[in-house]
C-alpha positions in Angstrom: 16.8 55.5 9.0 19.6 55.0 6.6 19.9 52.2 4.0 22.7 50.6 6.0 20.6 50.4 9.1 17.7 49.0 7.2 19.9 46.4 5.4 21.0 44.6 8.6 17.6 43.4 9.7 16.8 42.4 6.1 20.0 40.3 6.0 19.1 38.7 9.3 15.6 38.0 8.1 17.0 36.5 4.9 19.4 34.3 6.9 16.5 33.0 9.1 14.4 32.3 6.0 17.3 30.3 4.4 17.9 28.4 7.7 14.2 27.5 7.7 14.3 26.4 4.1 17.3 24.2 4.8 15.5 22.6 7.8 12.4 22.1 5.7 14.4 20.4 3.0 16.1 18.0 5.5 12.7 17.3 7.0 11.2 16.4 3.6 14.1 14.2 2.8 13.8 12.4 6.2 10.1 12.0 5.7 10.6 10.4 2.3 13.3 8.1 3.7 11.0 7.0 6.6 8.1 6.4 4.2 10.2 4.2 2.1 11.5 2.3 5.2 7.9 1.8 6.4 6.8 0.6 2.9 9.6 -1.9 2.8 8.9 -3.2 6.3 5.3 -3.7 5.4 6.3 -5.7 2.4 8.5 -7.9 4.6 5.7 -8.3 7.1 3.2 -9.3 4.4 5.7 -11.8 3.0 6.3 -13.3 6.5 2.5 -13.5 7.2 2.0 -15.4 3.9 4.9 -17.7 4.7 3.5 -18.4 8.1 0.1 -19.3 6.6 1.8 -21.7 4.2 3.7 -23.3 7.1 0.6 -23.7 9.2 -1.1 -25.4 6.3 1.8 -27.9 6.0 1.6 -28.9 9.7 -0.2 -32.2 10.3 -3.5 -32.0 12.0 -3.0 -33.2 15.6 -6.6 -33.2 16.5 -7.3 -33.0 20.2 -3.9 -34.3 21.3 -3.2 -31.1 23.1 0.2 -29.6 23.8 3.1 -32.0 23.8 5.3 -32.4 26.8 9.1 -32.3 26.6 9.3 -35.6 28.5 7.5 -37.2 25.5 10.2 -36.0 23.1 13.1 -38.3 22.1 16.5 -37.2 23.4 18.9 -35.7 20.9 21.5 -38.0 19.4 25.0 -36.9 19.9 
């Protein structure tokens, strides 16, 4: 085998390795982006849960009045 014949498979292998390195790099970047997105979403969820708790505490206690009917509601004023 000559050096020229041996160089072609080496170049092809090098190109495949480079392609895999590029894909791995994009995958790592995507993973980091998704992790940050999930972290921010969890912060938003936590804030909304806290706000919901506060709103529930502000609601007046209705006791055993049960669910209210729409017929009992006052009509909107135009």
